[in-house]
N, C-alpha and C positions, 0 to 999 in steps of 0.2 A: 893334799887329796888331787888326785890327777884327775883329766878328762875323763869322762863316761866313754869308753872305748868299747867295752864287752858287750857283745850281742845279747848277752840274757839281763835283759834290763832290771830284772827283780833284786838283783844283788847290786844294782848301779845307787850312786847317789847322787843330789842335787847340793849344790852350793849356795847358802842365800847370804846375801849382802846387806850389810847396814847400810852407811851412808858413805859410798866411796871416798878416798881419801881421807877420811876422817876417823880413820879406825883410832887412833891415837886418843881420839877423847870421848869415845864411845862410853865409856863409865862414867861421863859427865851427860852425856848425851840422853843414857838411861834414864836420870832423874826427872826430865820433864814428859817421856815416854810414859813411864811408870806413872806419874800423877794423872796424867790424862787418861790412862785406864781406868785409875782408883777411882777418880771423878765420874767417869763416864758409865761402870759399872755401878757404882753407888748412887748416884742422880738416876739412872733407870730403873733400880731397885726400889730407888724411893717413891718414885712414880707409881710403879706397880701396887707398891705396899698398899699408899693411898687409897690408890682406886680403889683395891680389892677390899677394902677394911671400912671404906666410907659408903653408905648405900645410896646416900645423895649423890656420889657421883656415877653412878650408874645408869650413866646416861650415853646415846650412841656416840658424841664427840669423845667422851674420857675413855669408853671402850676401846676406840679407833685409836685413841692414844697410848692408851696399854699394851694393842698390837704393837706401833711402832717403838714402844719402850722393849719390847720382847724382841724385834728385831734387830734392833741397835744393840743390845746383851748380847745375840747370837753374834752380831759381827766385831763387836769386841772379843767376844774370846774365841772366835776363830783363827785370831793373830796373834792374841796373847804372849802364846806360851812360845813361839819362834820368834816375834819381835822382842819380848824381853829377855828370851834365850841367849840372841845374839850380842845384844847392848850390855848384859851381865856379865855373861858366861863365855861368851866369844863361840858360842856353838853353834856352828854353821850347817852341818850337814843335815839332811833329811832324806830319808827314804823316799823313791818314788811315790809307793804307797800311800805314802802319809803326805806327800805331796799332792798326790789327786785327790784325796780325801781333802785336805784343806782347800784346794781349791773348788771343789764340789760346792762345800758350804760356803764359802765366802761368795761364790756366784749366786747359791740358792738365797743368802740372806738380802744380797742387792737385790733381786728380781722380785723376794716377797716384799721388801720396803719400799720399791716401787710400786707395786701392786698397794700396798697400804696407802702411801701417797693420794693413788688415784683415788680409791674409799675415801679419803678423808676432803676430798674435792668433791666428791658427789654427796658427804654427810654436809658441809658447807653449802653448796649449791640447792639442796633441799631445804636447810634450816631457814635460807633467807627467802627462797622462791614460794615457800610453801610450809609457813613456821605452824598453821594451825594443824597438818596433818602430819608434821614431821615425828611424834613417837609413833604414830601409827603404821608410818612405812619403815621407819627403821626399828624393828623390832628386834630383841633378843636373837632370837630364832633366826632372823634373816641376815644378821651381822655374823652370828657363828657360822652359817653356810659360806656367806662372805670369804670370810676368814679360811675356811676350808677350803674353800676354790683357790684361793691366793697362795696358800702352800702346796696344795696338789700341782698348781699351773706352776710352781717354781720346781718344784722335783721333777715333773715330767720333761721338763725342757731342758734342765741342767746336769740330769743323769746321764745323758750320751756324751759328755765332755769328758768325764773320767773314762770311759768305757774306750771311747775312739781315743784318746791319748796312752792307752794300755797297749791298741794295737801297733805302735810305732815303735821303732827302734831307734836309740839316742847315743849317737857316736860325735856329736860336735861338743863344743864346751858346756860343762856342766854349773857353769856359774849364772844364777839369777842376780838381778838387779833390784830385789827388793827383801824385807824380811819376812815374805810368805809367798804363796806359790799364785800365780794365773795365768788362766786358759791361754791368754795371747803372748806371753812369753814362752811358756812352758813348751806349746808346740814347735817355737822356733828352733828349740833345742834339737828336735829328732832329725834325723839323716832320711826319714821316709816321707813321701808326698802327703802335704797338709793340707793338699785343698779343699779336700771334704770339711775336714776339722775348721777352714778358715771361713769357707761359706756358709757351713752352718753357723758359727761364730754370729757372724755379720749378720745372717738371717735371724737369730733370736734375738739379737741387739735391739734390731729394728722392732721386730713383733714383741717386746716385752718394754723395756725402758723409752725404746722409741715411742712405740703405740701410746704407753702409759703418758708419757709427757704431752703427747699429742692432744687425749684425751682432757688432762689436767687444765692444759690452755684454752679448751674448749669450755670447758666448765666454767671458768673465770671470766671468758667471753659471756654467757649466759648469765652470771653472777652479775656484772659489771651492767648489762642491760636490764636485769631485775632492779639494782640498785637506782639506776637512773630515772627507771620509771616511778620511783617512791616518790612522791609530794615533798617530804620533809627531808629539809638535806640533813638535819642530826639524824633522822633514824637511819637514813643511808649510810652517814660516816660510822654510825654505832655497827649497822651491818658489815661494811667492809672492816671494820676493827677486828671483828671475829674471826677474819683471814689471815690476818696479818704473820701470825703464828705456822700455819700452814705452809703459805708463801716462803718464809723465811727457812722451813724444812725443805720445801722443794728446792729453792735455790743452791743450799746446801750440799742436796744428794746429787743433783743434776749437774751442776756446773762442772765442779772436778771431775765427774763421770764421762761426760760428754768429752771433754777437753783430752782425758787421758785416751779414750777410743779413738780421737782422731790423731793423737800423736802416733800411737801404735800402728793405726791401718795406712797413713800419710807421712807421717813426719820423720822420714827414714834419717835426716841429717839434723833433727831439733837435737837440744841438749839431754842428755843422759838425766843429769839434775834434774830439771824439770819434769820429766816424768815420773823419777822418783816422788818429787814434793808432792806431785798431783794424786800418785797412788796413796801416799800417806793422808794427803789431805782427805781422798775420799772415802777413806776406811776410820780414819781418827777423829775427823772433826764432826761428823751429825750425829755419832754416839754422845759424844760431849756436848754438842750444843744445845741439841734438841731439849732435853730436859729445861735446862736453863731459859730459855725461849718461852716454852711453855709453862713454866713458873711464873713466869713475872707477866707475860701477859694475860694470863687466865686468874682474874682476883680470888675466885673460888677456891681452885686448887691452891694458889699462892698459900691462902688463910688456913687451908688445912693442913698444909705441909708446916705450917709456921705453928700452928697449934700444938702438932704433935711433938714438934723440937723442945717447945716451951715448957711441955708437960714433963 
């Protein structure tokens, strides 16, 4: 496939890349990637099934967890076809329309997951700060409205990305460095002026993931302040223990994402392999680890899962 030189971008293609320099071992690399996807889909599906079928789990904390599981499923499904297509069948071509659609859904689910993690931090703050009014504050209708706002916010701020990218002409190298399309990389393939897209992307990153992470940090500052005011040390530790799973999910989501964003914006001389590894980590690790962490830390959820499998 030659580089994209055709001014009619509707007929152009991008070439996706697995792990550069490791093409000979792609069939072997496909095995762990396939295993990660299977475990991610099965793990999050089990979480959703248990929460849906067990009325005792229809509580705010578990409803937010089900939102997180749905978002993780969306992230996995958004990249599974192109990733496994490359490693199993060496299918590297992707049309521009398919590429724009994929990057929209990837960034959409990342934005929604960031919002859900913020809601889960708010949930933990209310549960620790005002446990007697916890159920009356986080009612099912309010949680449903919160989830709807998260989805609408994600669609509203991410929809301009594919629309802006469709206005560009692509006449440079058409080889992408990942198994999937992301906005930061695709826009650099354009021979048009991408300043608007770049500025918009930076502003959206700061107003979504950046703002959400700041609010999560402030939530935990208030949680710590509340815990320190509890006279019983045992009760304080028990309250903090309910936040461990959420803290793990936050670190798994934001650490590689922030690192990848900084590398794309300011790391011109950074290792391409590091960017690729951070990209895979940000999209593959959270959907894989989140169900495991919550299943291990939540005794109630773990007991329900074991009960289903024992049957």
